[in-house]
N, C-alpha and C positions, 0 to 999 in steps of 0.2 A: 504494500500500500504506500509506495514511495510518493506517488503523485498526490494522494490524499494528504500525506504528511507535508508535502511542499506547499500546497494551498493552505493547509492549517497553519503552517509556520508563517506564511505571508500575512495572514490575518492576525496571528499572534503578535507580529511586529506592530500592527495598528494598535492593539490593546496596550502594548508596552511603551509606545511612543511617549505618552504623557509622563511615565515614570522616568524614562531616559532624560527627558527635558528637565524634569524636576531635579535630577541628580547632576546633570552636566550642562544645563542651559542650552544655548544655541549650538553647542558642540555635540548635541545628541545625534547629529547627522552621521558622525563616525561609527558608533555602534549600530545604528540603523542600516548604514551602508554595508557594514560587515554582515549583518543579518540577511540583507537582500542577496549578497553574494553567496551566503550559506544556502539560501533557498534555491539559487541558481545551481549550486552544487548538487542539491537533491534532484533537481530536474535532469541534470546531465547524467547523474548516476542511474536514473531510470531509463535513459535513452537506449533503445535497441535498434540499430540500423537494419536488422533483418526482419523485424515485425513491428506492428503498431502495438503500443502498450496501452492497455485499457484497465481502468479501475472504477469501481462503483460502490456507492453507499446508498441504501434506500432512503428516500425522502418522503414521498407521498405514494406508497405502493398502489393505493386504490386507483390512482390516475396514471400509474406507470411512470411517475416522475422520480428521478433519482439523481444524486450527485455523481453523474457519470463523467469521467475524465478520460481523455485520449491524448496520447503523446505520439504524434507522427512528425514528419519532416517539417510541415508547415507550422505546427504548434511549437516545435523546437526553435525555429528561426525567430518567431515573434517573442517567445519566452526569453531568449537570450537578449534580444534588443531591449525588452521592457526592463528586465532585471539588471543588466549590465549598465545601461544608460541611467537607470534609476539610481544605482549605487553611486555613480559619478556625480550626478546632480545633487544628491544628498551631501556628499563631501563638499561640493561647491557651496551649498547653502550654509555650511558652518561658518564660512567667512563672509558670505553675502549679507546675511541677516544682521540687523543692528540691535534687535531686541534681545535682552538677556535670556528670555524664555519665549518660545513660540510653539506651545503644544498643539495649537490648532493647525499650524502650517505642517508640522511633521506628521501629525495624525492623518491629515487629508492626503498628503503626498504618499504615505505608505498605504493608505486605503485605496488610492488610485492604482498603485502598483499591484496590490492584491486583487483588485477588481479586474485589471487587465490580464493578470496571470490566469484568473478563473475563466475569463472570456476566451483566451486562446487555447486553454486546455479542455474547455467544455465539450462534452459529447452528448448533451441533452439540450433540446431547444429552449426549455424553460430556464435552465441554468444560464445558458448563453444570453437570453434576453435580460435576465436579472442583472448579470454582470455588465451588460451593455448600458443599462440604465444607471448603474452605480458609477460608471465612468463619467456619464453626463452630469450626475449630481456632484461628484467630487470636483469636476472642472468648474461648475457654476460656483461652488462654495470657495474654491481657491481664488477665482477672479474676484468674487464679491468681497473677500476679506482684504483686498488690496488697498481699500480706502474708499472714502465717500464718492470719488469720481468714478469708481468701478461699478456702481449700482446699475446704471443703464446698460453698459456693455455686457455685464454679467447676465442681465435679464434678456438682452437680445440673443446672446449666445445660447441661453437655455431654451428660448423659444424655437430657434432653428434646430438645435440638436434634439430637443424633445419631440419635435415634429417628425424627425427621422425615426425616433424611437417608436412612435405610433405606427409608422410604415412597417417597421420590423415586427411590431406586435401583430399587425394584420397578416404579415407573411407567416409568422410562427403559428397563429391560430389556423390559417388556411392549410398549412402543412400538416399539422396534427389532425385536423378534421378529415383530410383526404387520405393520409397515409395510415392513420390509426395508431401512431406511436410518437413518442417524444425523443426517441433515440436518434441522434443526429446522423450517425453512420448509416443507419437503416433508411432514414429519410432521403439522404443524398444519393443512395443507390437504388431508390425505388423506381420501378419501370414506368410509373405514372408521368415522369418528366418527359419521356419519349412518346408515350401513348396519348397524352392529353395536351395538345399545344396550347389550348386556352389556359389551363392550369399553369403550365410552365411560363407562359408570358406574364400572367398576373403576378406570380411569385417573383419572377426575375425582375420585373419593374419595381416591385415593392422593396426587394433587397437592394437594388441599385439606388433607389431614393434614400434609403436608410444610410447606405455607405457614403453617398455623396454629401449628405448633410454633415456627417462626422468628418469626412475628408475635405470639406470646404470646396466642393466643386460648384461651378456655375449651375443654377443661379443662387446657390446656398453659400457662396464663398465669403460673403462680407463679414461673417462672424469672426473669422480667424484674425484678420488685421484689427478688428474692433476689440478683440480680447487681449491685444498686446498691452493693455493697461496693466495687466498682471506683471508681477516681478519677473526678473530674468530666469530664475530656476523653474518657475511655472511654465513660462514660454518655452524654455529649452526642453522640458520633459513632456508636458501634456500636448502643447500646440506645435511641436516640431518633431519629436522623436517617438511619442507613444500614443496619445489619444487619437491624433489624426490617422495613425496607423491602424486603428481599430476598423475604420472603413475599408482600408486596403486589405486587411486580413479577411473581412467578411466577403469581399469580392473574390479573393483568391480561394476562400473556402467553398463558396457556392459555384465557382466557375465551371467545374466539370459537369455539374447537373444543369445549371441555368443556361449553359451554352446551347442546350437543346431548343431554347426559345430563339426564334429568328431575330428578335429585337435586341437581344443581349449585346452582341458584338457591335452593331452600328451605334447603339446608345452609348456604350462606354467609350468607344473610339472617338465618336463625334464630340461628346461632352468633354472628354479628357483633353483632346488636342485644343479645343477652343479655350478651355480653362488654362492650359499651359501657355498659350499665346497671350491671353488677357492678363494673367498674373505676371508674366515676364514684362509686359509693356508697362503695367502699373509700377512694378519694382524699379525699372530704369528711371522713372520720373520722381522717385522718392529721395529725399536728402537725410531723413532720419534713418539711422542704421537699422534700428529694430523694425521700423515700418517696412524698409526695403526687404529685410529677411522674411517678414511676414508674407508679403506678396510673392516673394520667391518660393516660399513654401507652398502657396497655392499653385504656383506654376509647376513645381516639381511633382506635386501630388497628381496634377493633371496628366503628366507624362506616365505616371504609374497606372492611373486608371485606364488610360488609352492602351497601354501595352497589355494590361490584363484582358481588355476586350479583344485583342488579337488572339490570345488563347493558345498559341502553339507552345511546344516545349521550350523553344528558344526564347519566346516572349516571357514565359513564366520564369525562366532562368534570369532574364534581364530584370524582371520585377523583383525577384528575390535578392539579386545582387544590389539593386538600387535601393531596396529597403534598408540594407545594411549601410550602404554609402551615405544615403540621405540622413539616417539616424546619426552617423558620425559627424558629418560636416555641419548639419544643422544644429545639433546639440552644442558642438564646439563654437559655432557662430553665435548663437543666442547667449551662451555663457560668456563668450568673448566680448560681446557688445555690453553685457552687464558689467563686466570687469573694466572695460574702457570707461564706462560711465562712472563707475566708482572711483577710478584713478584720476579722471580728468574733470568730472562734473558735467559732461555733455556727451551726447551721441550724435550730434549734427555733423554731417560730413564736412561742411564748409568751415566748421570751427576746429576740426581735428587735423588740419594740414600740418604735416611734419611731425605728427605725434609719435612716429617711430623712434625719434630721438629720445623720448622720455619713457616710452612703453617697452621698447626693446623686445624682450622675450615674448611678452604677451601679444605684441603686435605681430611678431613672427608666427605665433600659433594661429592667430586669427587669419593671417594671410594664407597659411597652409590650408585652413578649412575652406577659404574662398577659392583657392586654386583647385581643390577637389570638387567644389560645387560647380566651377566653370568647366570641369572635365578636361583638365590638363594632365598629360602623362608626367610621371608614372603613378598618379593618384588613383585610388579606388573609384572615384567619381568618373574618371576617364574610361575605365573598363565598363562600368555599368552604362554610361552614355553610349558607348560604341555598341554594346549589346542591344540597347533600346533601338538605335538606328537600324541595326541589322534585322531586328524583329519586324520593324515596319517594312523593310525592303522585301522581306519574304512572306508578308502577311497575306497577299492577295495577288490577282493578276498584275502584271508589270505596271500598267498605267496607274492603277489605283495605289499599288504599293509605293511607287515613286512619289505620288502625290502626298501620301501619308508621311513618307520619309522627309520630303522637302518641308512640309509644315512643321514636323518635329525639329528639323534643322533650323528653321527660322526661330523657333523657341530657344534652341541652343545658342543661336547668335545673341539673342537678348540676354540669355543667362551669362554668357561671357562678359557682355557689356555691363550688367549690374554688378557682377563679381569684381570687375576692374574698378568700377566706381567705388566699391567698398574697400578695395585694396589701396588705391592711390593715396588717400589721406594718411594711411598708416606707414607710408614709406618715410625714411629720414629726409629732412629738408627744413626749410624755414618754418618756424613754429607759427601756428595760427593762434586762435583765442584760447585753446586748451593748454593749461599748465597745471601740473599736479598741485592740489591743495589751494588753488587760487580761483577756480571757476565753480562756484556754487558750494553750498554747505555740505554736500555729500562726498566731495572729493576726499579720497583716502590714500595714504602712502602705501608703498608696495608691501611693507612688513605686515600690514593688516589684510592683505589680499593674497597671501601665499597659497592658501587652500584653493582659492579660486583659480590661480595660475596653474596649479597641478591638475585641477579638474578640466580646465580648457585644453591642457596639453595632451591628456590621455586620448580623447577621440581624434584630435587633430593629427597626432603622430600615428595612431592606428590607421587613419585614412591613407597615410603614406606607406606604412609597413604592409598593409593588406593589399595595396596596389602593386607593390614590388613582389610580394609573396602571395599572389592571387590564389594559387592552388590550395592555400591553407583554408580558404572559405568553402571548398568543395564539400566537406562533410556536413555543412550546414545548409548551403544554398541549393545543392543538387536534389536532396530529398524533398525540400520545400517545393522546388519547381516541379518535380515529378508528381507530388500530391496535388498541386494546383492545376496541372495539365491533365491529370488522370492517366498517367503512363508510368512505366517502370523507371527506376532510377537509371538503369542502363541506357535508356533512350535519351537521356539528357547529357549533353556534353559538359566538360569541365569549364572552369573559369581561369583565364590566363591573360597576361598583359598584352602579348603580341599576337594579333590575329592575322598578321600578314597584310599586304597591301590589297585592300578591297574597297568596295563602294562605301561601306560604313566608315572606314578610316578616312577616305577622301572627304566625305560629308562632315566628319568630325573636325578635320583640319580646316575645312572651309569655315565652319562655325567659329573656330578659334580666331582665324584671321579677321573675318568680318566683324566678329564681336569685339575684338581689340580696337578696330577702327571706330566702331560706334561708341565704345566706352571712352576712348580718347577724345572723340568729338564732343561728348557730353561732360567732359571733365569739369568745365567751368559752368555747368548748368545751374540756374538759380534753384534755391531750395523750394520746398514743397509747393506744388501747384495750389492755386486758390481753391477754396471749397466749391464743389460742384452743386448745381441745382438738384441733381439726382444722382444717387449712388446706392450701392447695395445696403449700406448701413441705414440710409434714409428710407429705403424700401421696407426694411424690417421695422424701423421705427414707426412708419406710417401704418403698417399692418397691425402693429401692437396697439397703437392709438385707436385705430378703427375698430379692433375687437373690443377694446375697453368701452369705446363710445357705444357700440352696438349693445353690449351687455348692460350699460347704464340705461339705454332706451328701453330695453326689454324689462329691466328691473323697475323702471318708472311706472310700468303698467300696474304693479301691485305694491309699490313702495309707499306705505302709509302707516301711520301709527294707530289708525282706526281699525279695530279688528274686523268690522263689517266689510271694509274695503278689501281686506286680505281674503275674506271668505267668498268673494264674488267669483273668482276663477274656479275653485273646486265645486261650488254650487252649480255653475254653468256646465262644468264637465259632467257632474252627476246627472244634471237634467238631460244632457245630450245622450248619456249612456242609458238613461231610463227609457228612451224611446224603443230600445231593443227588448225590454222586458216582456211586452205582450207576445213577441215571437217565441220567447223561451218558456212561456207559461204552460205547465203540464197538469194543471189542476191543483187543488188544495193539497198541501203536504199531508202525509200519513203520520199519525202519532200512535205510539204503542200503548198510550194510556190517555184517558179523556183529559180535556183542558181543565186544569185545577183552578179552584177559586183563589188559591194562594197566589197563583201567577197573576190573576187579575188584580188582586190587592197590591201586589208589588208593582205592577204596572202603574196603578193609580198613584202609588207613593212616589215613584220616579217622576210621573207627570206633575204631581204637586210640587216637588222640589224644583223642577224646571220652570213651572209657572211662577213660583215664588221668586226665583232669580230674575225672571223677566220683569216683574213689577216692582222689585226692590228699589228703594231710593237711597239706602245706606249701604256702604260696602260691607260692613259686618253682617248685616242681614243677608246680603247676597252670598257671602262665604258660608254662612250657616246653611242656607238653602242648597248650595252646591254640595255640601257635606251630606245633607239628607238624601239627595238624589244618588250620590255615590254609594252611601251605605245601603240604600235599597238595592242597588245593582249587586253589591256584595251578597246580600241575602238571596238574590235571584240565582247567583252562581252556586251558592250552597244547595239550593233546592234542585238545581240541575245536576248536581254531583261533581262539579268542577272545583274540588276543594283547594287544589294548588292555586288556581286562578283567584278563588274567593279570598284566600289568605293574603295573597299578593295585593289584590285590589283593596282589601281592608287596610293594610299597612300603608299603602300608597295614599289612600284617602286621608288617613290620620296625619301623615307627614305633610301632605299637601295643604291641609287646613292650617297646620302649624306654620308652615312657610308663608302662606298667604296672610296669616295674622301678623307675622313679623313685617311683612311688606306694608301692611296698613299704616304703620307709623310714618312711612315716607310718602303717603298719599292723602289727599283730602278725604274727610269722613264720608261725605255725601257724593253720590254718583252725579256726573254731569247730566242735567236733563236734556233730553233729545226732542226734536220736533215731532209732532203727531204723525206727520206724513212719513217721516223716516221710520217711526215705530211700526206703522202699518206695513211698509215695504219689508222691513226686517221680519215681521211676523209672517208675511206671505212666503218669503224666502225660506224661513225656518220650517214652516209647515210643509212646503214643497220638498225640502231636503229630507224631512222626517218621513213623509209618505213614501218617497222614493226608496229610502233605506229599508223601510218596512216591506215594501213590495219586493225588493231585491232579496231580502231574507226569506220571504215566503216562496219566491221562485226557486231559490237554490237549496232551501232546506230539504233534506231527505231525497234529493234528486240525483245524488251521486253515491256510488258505492265506495266502500273503503278503498283508498288508494293502495297501490303496491308498496309504497314506502311506509305508510302507516301500518300495513299488515306486517311488514318486515320488523318494524320496531316492536310491535306487540308480540311477535313470535320469537324474536331473537334477543331482545334486550336482556332478559334474565341470564341467558347462557353466556352472552358476549361481555356483559358488563358486571354481572353479579348483583345488579340493582333491579328493584321491582317498580320504582317510581319512574315511569316512562318519560315524563316531562323532564325530570332532572337528568336522566341518562342521556337524553337528546342534547341537553345544554352542555354537559361536561364530558361526555364520551363521544357521541356520534358527530356532533356539530360544535366541537370545542373551539374550532378556528373562528366561527362566527361569534361565539361568546367572547373570545379574546379580542376581536375587533371592537365589540361593544365596550369592553373594559377600557380600551384605549380612548374611546369616545368619552367615557365617564371621566377619565383622568383629565382630558382636555376640558371637559365641562367644569371640573373643579378649578382648574387654572383660570378659565374664562370668568367664572363667578368672582374669583379673587381680583383679577385684573379689572373687571368692569366696576366693581364696587370701590376699589382703590381709586379709580379715575373719577367715579361719581362723587366721592367725598370732597373733591376739589371745588365742585360747583354747588354742593349742598351748604346751607347755612347752619353752623353749629347751633344745636338746640339746647345747649347747656347740659346739665347732668341728667342723663336719661335713666330709664328703668329697664330692668331685664325683661319684664313682662310688657306685652303690647298694650294692655289695658291700663287705665289710670289707677292710682292708689294701689301700687304694686304689693305693698306689705299685706294689705287686707286680702287682696285677691289670691296671694300666694299661700295663705294658711292651709287651705284644703290640699293644694298640690304638694306642699311640703310634707304634710302628714301622710298623704297617700304614697308619695314618692319614696319615703323611707322604707316602705314595705314592698311596693310594686317594682321599683327600679331594679333592686337586686334580683328579684324573681325574673324580670324581663331579660336581664343579662344572662342568667343561667338558661333561660328559655332560648335565648339567641344561640348559645353554644349547642344546646340540645337540637335545635332545628337544623343547625349546620351539620351535625354528626348523623342525623337520621335522614337527611335529604335524599340519599341514594335509594332508600327503600320505602319512604313515606313522605307525605307532604312536608316540604322544608327545602333545604339547600342553601347555598351561599347568598342568593339574592334575598330570599325571605328572611333568613337569619340576620342579614345586615339591616334590613328594614326594622326588625324587632329591636336590635341593638341601638339603632339610630333613634327609634321611638323612646327608648329608655333615656338616651342622652337628652332628647328634646324635653322629656318630663323633668329631668334634673335641671335643665337650663331654665325652663319656664318657672320652676319652683323657686328659683333664686329671688329673694325679696328685694334685692337692690344690686346695683352695679359694683358695690364694694366686694361682693363675692368674687373670688378669682375666676376668671373666665377660662374657657377651654383654650389650651395652648394652641399655637398656630402650627400644629403638626399634621393637619388634615391633608395637605398636599403630599407630605411624605407617606401618609397612610395609603392614599390612593395610588401613589407611585409604587409603593411596596407591593400592593395587590397585583399590579401589572407585571412587576419583576417576578413575583412568585409564579404567576400564570405562565410567563414565558419560560422560566426555569423548569417548570413542570413539563412544558412542551419539549424542551431540550432533552429531558430525561427519556421522553418517548422515543428519541432516536436510538436508544439502546435496544429497542425492540423493532427498529426499522422505520419508524415514521414519527415526524414531529407531532406532538400532542397526543400520541397514542398512550392510553392509560396502562400502567404496569400493575399487575396483580400479584400479591404474595400473601402467605398465611403466617400468622404468629399464633401457634397453637391451634385452637379452634376458631380464632378470629380472622376473618378474611378482610384484607385491606387493599386499597387501590389508590394510585396517585391522583385519581380523579378527585379524591377528597382534598388533596393539597391544592389542586386547581380551583376547587370550590372555595377554598380559603382565600385564594387570590380574588375571586369574585366578591367574597364578603368584604375584604378590605377596600377594594375599589369602590363598591357601592357605599360603604360606610364613610369613606373619605369624602366623597362628593356631597353626601347629605350633611356631613359635619361642616363642610365648607359653607354650604348654603345657610345652615342655622347660625354658624358663628358670624359670618360676615353680614347677613341680613339683620341679625340681632343687635349689631352695633349701630348706635347713632353716629352721625358724622363726627361729633366732638369726641365720642368714645373711641372711634377709629383712630383719630389723631393721637389721643393719649396712648392707645395700645401700641401703635407703630413707634412712637417715640420711646416708650419703655422697652420695646423690642430692640431698637437701635442701641439704647444704653446697655442692655444686657449683652449685645454682641460686642460692643466696645470693651 
């Protein structure tokens, strides 16, 4: 299980990052880089060139979803790039960062590396998609934390890349639905790709869109230059060497299968070459070094996309070699630009004239990276560029292949030109504006940037060493090319520096000569062009603003503080649906027993409560009337035999009344009078909704047999879960994932209540010393509650624990038990005669959070039996226990915490809240 260990170790680094930062500060990059190289060692130790290595751990067996991992040539290539470049960038960060401690930065960088490793090793479509989305999230957060100016670029980046994630999700769902499996190897080898052209076309287009958004292809290219607001380590790793490679990996992964679609090759080649030319043209016109490299990245990725579209073994070899070359010279380039900026305080080309005199070694390394990017021999970039040109020359009939090659050569000309523009200011000569320590507050001396110099030197020198010793790359790039082309490794030629005198070499030399002339011609070009009226960034910005405006207009339809206005839409929808009821009518429902008088009495009681609410003029009267209707419904549930529902409804009604009474102190005593016409309209709407609901109940009652799922629960619950309370077993055994989601919602609700009332106190006028009870004359009112609470509250607490323990076999469970416990707390709270009684401590958020943590931890334990949240069963003597009880404890704490938050915060008057918060601050100090 070496691959599983490698992925686990990568995610363990994420968990350990804060601890390393706490111990070593910004130098945490060193141990984290060592850990990343250790993970790379695990991957390399698992590599077997003779066969594909596969490992699997069950995740959701019922859906055939597992943590399936696969190590083939393609996965090995990208794993090496992700982990090796990641280690170098982390070393670079130890010197680049100025903050003494940056746990967020190192945590997100290692999380991105772990997500990328999971992505390239994934052999399950669901795992692949989850990892893909994690890379998007990490990228967004790393850009966002760069400062206030990064908010908009981060949002635009997220919009574009998340849109690609939706395209990938559509492809994943389609593949699973049509092939019947989530195993990636099986899906890619499925005969459906060749047998169903429509299916192949749809999936190929969806995959291409997802990859193009991540790899910044036209028209999704604008996010990458926009994201350059992020610091140099982030740009070097995510936006040059790793994240953008996720799209390239996806294209190479799906290429053998998706090439069955006729649109695949023209789409990739056309979009790729256009992006290559466009990105190179924009790069030539930039004077900001980082911006120039950003657009050059767009251009280089375009060449990669185009050559993947060619799809031949030679083309895939070129793509594999260029993945390595691009990762080396782009990571060195971005880190080098960050180093230049730290040393000189600027990265504007016109201000860096002659900076080679002061930068020396650093300038030499950056020049070495630029030379490789330009494709000058003997750099690795020259080898990969020649392979790219050779792939286009042999891609199609001569006329078309020469057209593709000439377009690629034009892109190479511009590549040489912008590489030369990058290099010229770094040569020794008369100094421009840049001087160490004199140009800006960020300028730093060499002794503070030594780790940065080492990090820049490693990929720059490797670009030269691997160019001269190209065959050293064969064990990595040949298996990757074979996997992407769908052929044997023996069918792929090796990588070497000298290919002989051929058309590709002549085109490469032509690009070097013409590019040099263009670069020299643009040497004195003015700095950045004026802002354009229209650009990719503006397009994304306008799209974002349009979506927000549309959402605001849609929301305006129902945005009102008046409840009646909010009820218009559902009432209209119910009325529209009611028109179908006559067509579904099958006669009166059949009952096993005659209509009971008790049912009629309860119906009249509910109606009386509702009518009383409708005519009430005081809020307290309305609350009491609501309680009457609610308790009547509780009795009705008991009569019908739904004891679980009845107990839940009873407790909810009690706590609802308590919370509503607490809210009364913040509202006027009397209800606002409404106009007679409005009352009539409201009455008509209410009666229509009630009649419709009644008719719907009559239409559907007894007209459907017991569903297969319900029959399964009734038949199998006892044997599979050991519990006889079907409702509880559904909540904590069969559908525990749904319950876990609800717990998270409850935790968010507790936080929201706290935040809302914290903000509200700023606009409330302090009312002086309040009372713990909502009613006036608290000491007199609290006498009865105090006397009763001394006896009842302990009983309720014990009953709460009893209800929790018995829930698996009888009415009870975590939700009901929490409501009982919260009701006891509410009784104690309301019985307090004054605010001098110590209030409930502000631990309710921790209680709710603990419930979520316990529930998730219980789910992790289920992995021991092969599935997240699967209950584990064991016997202690004659006592049968299950981890579902522990999960139910998480339910208890989450529900208890959110109710405690409501009671605590709503029970405080504004003046009390201020005093409580100040006392809390003093205790913290």
